[in-house]
N, C-alpha and C positions, 0 to 999 in steps of 0.2 A: 504494500500500500504506500502511496506517495505521502511522505512527511510534509512536502510542500503544500499539498492540498489540505491536510489536517491543520497545519498552521494557518493557512488562509481562512478556513472556516472559523477557527478560534478568533482570529483577528476581526473578521466581519461581525461576529457576535459581540465582541468587546466594543467595537465601534458603534454599532447601531442599536444594541440592546442595553449598553452601559454608558453611552454617550462619550466614548473615548475619542482621542485625537489621532488621526491616521498616522501622521509622521512620527509621533512619539511612540505609539504602539508598535509600529513596524520596526523602528530602530531597536526597541527593547526586545521584541520577539526574535528578531534576527540575531541579536547578541546572545540571547539565552538558549534559543533552539539549536539543536545539533543538526544543522543542514549543510550540505555541500554547496559550493559556489553556484552550481547549476540549479539546485533546489531553491536557494535563496532568490535567484533570478525568477524562477517560475512562480514562487510564492508571491513575490512583489507584483509580478504581472497580473496574476489572478486576483489578488486582493484589491489592488487599485482598479483593475478592470471592472470587477463586480460593483465596487463602491461608486465608480463613475457612472455606471449604467443601472443603478439600483431600481429606479422607477420603470425603466424599460423592461427589465427582467421581471419585476413584480407584475407588470401588465401581462407579459407573456405567460407567466405562470398562471395568472388568473384566467387567461384565455384558454389555455390548454388543460386546466385542471377542472375536474367535475366539482370539486369542493368550492370553486370560485373564489374563495377568500384565502390568500396566503397567510393572513393574520391568524387563521384558525389552526394552522399547521404547527407542529412542534417546532421550536426555534431552530434546532440543528438541522431538521429536515428541510426547512425553508431555505436556509443558506446553502445546504448541499445541492438543492435543486437550482438555485441561482448560479452556483459555481458550475454545475454541469451544463446548464443552458448557455452560460457565457462562453465556455470552452467550445461548445459546438457551433455557436453563432459567430464568434469573433476570433478564435484561435485557429488559424489555418494549418498550423503545424501539429495540432493535436487531433488524431483521428476520432471520429464520433464514437467508435467502439470503446476507445480508451476512456473518453469522458464519461460514458455511461457506466462502464465496469468499475471505474474508480469511485464514482458517485455511490454505487451500490455498496461497495466495500466501506465507504465512509459511514454509511448508515450503521453498519456493525460496530465500527470503532466508537461512534457516539452513542452506542447502546440503543439504537433505534432499528433493530433488525426487522421489527414488524412493519416498518415503512419501506423496506428494501424493494418489495414488489411494486409499491406505489411509485417510488422514485424511478424504477426501471420503466414502468408503463408511461409515465409523463415524458420522460426523455426520449423514448422510442416514438411516441406520438409526435413529439416536436421534430424528430428526425424524418418521419414519414411525410410531414407537412413541409419538408425542405427548409425547416428552420425559419419559416416566414413569421414576421410579427406584423400582422395587418393593422393599418391605420383605421381611424373611425370616420374620417371626413370632416371632423369638427376641428377647427384651427388650433385652438389652445390645448385641447386634449392630445392632438397629434404632436404638437411641440413638446409636450411633456413626455410622450412616448419616444420621439426621435432623439431628444437631447437629454432625457432623464433630468428634467428641470421642473420644479413645482410651478404650476400655472401662475400663482400670484407673483413669483419672482420674475418669470418671463414677461408678464404683463408690465410690471414695474419698470424693468430695464427697457422694454420697448417704448413705453410712454415717455421715459426720460431721455432716451438716446436715439430712438427710431428703430424701425423693424430690422433694417439691414445690420445695424450695430448688434442688436440682440441675436439675430441669426448667426452672425459671424462669431460673436463672443461665446455663445453656448456650444456651437459646433466645435470651436477650438478647444473647449474645456474637455472634450472627449479624446483629444490627441495627447501623446506623451509630451510633457513640457520640456523645453530645451534646458540643458545645464550650461549656465553661463558663468564664467569666472572673470575676475579682474586680476591681471598680472600685477605684481608688486614692483613698481619702478625703482624701489630702493634696494632691491636685490636682483642680481642677474645670474642666471644659470640656464643658458639657452638649451643646453643638452637635456637637463632634467625636465624643463618645461615642455620640450618637444616630445617627450615620452607620452604626453597626453593627447598628441595629435590635434593641437588646437587650431580652430578655424577663426581667423580674425574677423571681428565685427566692424562695420563701417563707421559707427558713431563714436568710437573711441580707439585710441592707439593701444589701449591695455585690455580691451574686452575681447574674449574668445569664447566660442562654443566648443564644448568637449563632450565626449560620449564614453564615460567611465562610470561603472556602477558604484564602486567602492572608492570614491575619490579621496577620502580623508586618509587612506592608507598608502597613498602614493608618496614617492620621495619628494616630489615637488611641493606637495602640501606640507609635509613634515619640515621642509626647509624654509617654509614661509614665503614661497614664491608667488602665491596667489591666495585669494579668498573667493568663495562662491557668492555670487551676487547677480540677481536678475537684471536684465537690461533696464527696466523701469527704475530700479533703485539707483543704478549708476547715473541715469539721466537726471534723477532728482538731485544728486550731489553736484552735477554739472550746472544745474539751474541755481543752486545755492552759490556756486562760484567762489569758494573760499580762496584766500590768498595767503602766501607764506607770511608768517609772523603774526597773523590775526588770532583773536580769541573766539572760539566757536563753541556753542552749546548744542549738544544733541540730547534733547529732553527725554525721549523715550527710546533709548539707543539699542537695547538688546535685540538680537544677539550680537550686534556691533558692526555689521557690514557697512553701513553708511558712515559710521565713525571712522572706520579704516580707510574708506575711499577718500573721505574729507582730509584725513591726515596725509594720505599719499599725494593728493592734489597740492597740499601745502608743503610738500617735500619734507615732511616731518619737522617743520619749523613753525613755532607758535604753540598754541594750546587748544586741544580739543577736549572738552569736558563731556564725557559720555555717562549719562545718568539712566538709572532704571529703578523701579520700585522694589524689585525682588533681589535679595543678596546673591542667590545662585546664578541668576542671569547676569548680574554685574561681574561675577567671577568668570563667566564665559567671555565677556567682553575683554576683561583683563588678560585672560589666557590667549585670546586671539591676537590682541595687540602685541603681546610678548612674542608670539610665534612669528609675527610679521616684522618684528623689530621696530615698532612704532612707539618711540619714547615720548612723543608729544601727546599721546592719549592718556587722559586722567579720568579714572572711573569713580563713581560715587552712587550711593543709595539715596534716591530722592523721589518724592511724590510730585510728579510734574504739575499737578493741579493745585499745589500749595506753595505759597511764596516762602523762600528761604533766604535770609538776609546775607549769608556768607557766599552766595553764588555771585561770581564777578559779572560785571557788565560785559556784553559780547558785541563783536562786530557783526556776527551773523548767527542766526539761530535756526535749527531744524526742529520742527514739531512733527514728527512722524507718529501720529497719535494712534492709540488702540482703536480698532474699528471692526466692522462685521467680517472683514476678510473675504468678501465675495469676489474680489478681483483675482484671488489665487485659488479658485475652486479646481483648476486643473492640477494643482499640487495637493490640495486638501479637499477632496470632493465631498466629504461629509458636511461641510459648511452649507452647501446649497440646499440641504434638506431641512435646515432650521427654519422655524417660523419667523417671518419678517418682524413680528411683534417682539420677538426676543431681543432685537437690536434697538428697541425704542429708546432706551436710556442713553445710548451712546452719544448722540449729538450734544447733549448737555455736558457730558464729561469732556468731549472734544473741545467744546467752546471754553470750558474752564481751563483746560491745559493751554489753549491758544492765548487766552487772555492773561493767564499767569506768566507765560513765557515772555510775552511782550514787555513785561516789567524789567527784564534783564537786557533789553536791546538798547544799544547806544544810539544817540542822535545820528540820523543818516544811515543806520544799519539796515540789513536785509533779514527778513524772516520768511522762511519757507514752511508752508503747512502741507502735509501730505498724508495720504491714506492708501491702503491697498484694497479699496472697495470702489464700486462704480455707482453707489447710491448718492443721489444729489443731497439728500437730507444730511448726510455725513460729510459732504464735500462743499459744493457751492453755497449751500444754505448756511453752513457754519461760517464760512469766510465772509459772506455778505452781511450776516448779523454782526460779526466783529467789526467790519468797516463802518457800519451804521453807528456803532457805539464808540468808535475810536477814530475821530477825524484827523488825528495826528499821524495816521497811517494812510498810505496811498498804494494802489495796486501797480505793479510793474509788469507791463505786457511781455509775454513770452515770444518776442520777435524772432528768437533763434529757431522757433518752431513755426514761424509764419503766423503767429497768433496775435490778434489785437487785444485779446483779453489777458488777464494776469494768471489765468488758470487753464488747466488742460486735463482731460481724462485720457490716459494712455490705454491702449488695448492691444491684443495680439496683432491687429492690423498694422501697428507701428513696430517694426523691427522684431516682431514675434514676442513682445514683452507681456508681462502680467498686466491685469487690470490695475490701474494705479491713477491716483489724482494728485496733482501738484499745483499749488498756488504760491505766487511770489509777491510779497508785500515789502514796503520800505517805510521806516519811520522818517518823517519829514525832518530835515536838518533844522536845528534851532538857530 
């Protein structure tokens, strides 16, 4: 029996029955589980694949099952069926027979032998129907089936950004996300970096796409030759445009990627204060800075929503605030299944952080507000509210992106990046 499939089912149950976080669960499970390199790769593919297409598979199971309601099935049985259907529909290299047989074996492993015949029957029925998942002819129900996205979320993104944006965004969320790194300009070891087979990206001399599963165990990573950072986050730091010798505050810095890029752009000259609320996450930032040799990064524990007198005035401030995370659903698919109402309190917290952060900015200084979501209530609306209450601030148009506005929502259409919002403001010189 495949240990990769056992692990994948366990991960799915922990994610969707216990509200776990996919990236954290996978990291821990792959560390603890005794799997070969090949099994780890298969487990990752199956786990994320089912998570990405959960609503599609739920609909398919409902369609092909006489019980009609997947919710009435025993929990392990439901995820075994999702896993089996996913392999049959989306994994070209896995024979249908293997997907069916392994699914039946999984029933025994999870002490659900009585369901083995039912599992076999459903999967064989799916196979005989040529694995078709028929649509309903109703627009939003079909969007939910096609993209495995809840109807309220699709409608919201469509209303705020247009139908084409929504189509492209959710279609892209089902594709493997690119792994982008930023080379450390303070360290040079061309040979070690070339082991990653990096592909240069057009927007930065230091941005590369790589395809390595276990990137943190490469020599180049251990030597501090790069850090992993999506395109959108690198562009965010370019918009902040820090200069050598300046004092920069990164108010919600963990895990530290933007702090590192800022410090590198500054040539490790000046001071970058990287704050976070949680001590463990602050330790991650410190460890990353040390690995990269960034001595200008200074870490600290700080609640970004509360004023602290001993924080110095800054030339530039980055407020990359806590958010719903809907811009990164291709990396954390479980987020898209959360109720939109569960994010209702975020705009107020985001506004508090933005308003508090502004207290530390020097006259004439630049402040960048950013999130990894595409919801306007967390983005434009927060910035507009701030500008209404703070006439001492003015928006700075993003002309480098041919924008007349001071803010922009990035999406995979732009250089394949995550969904991301950036706004640039400046305190008027006194």
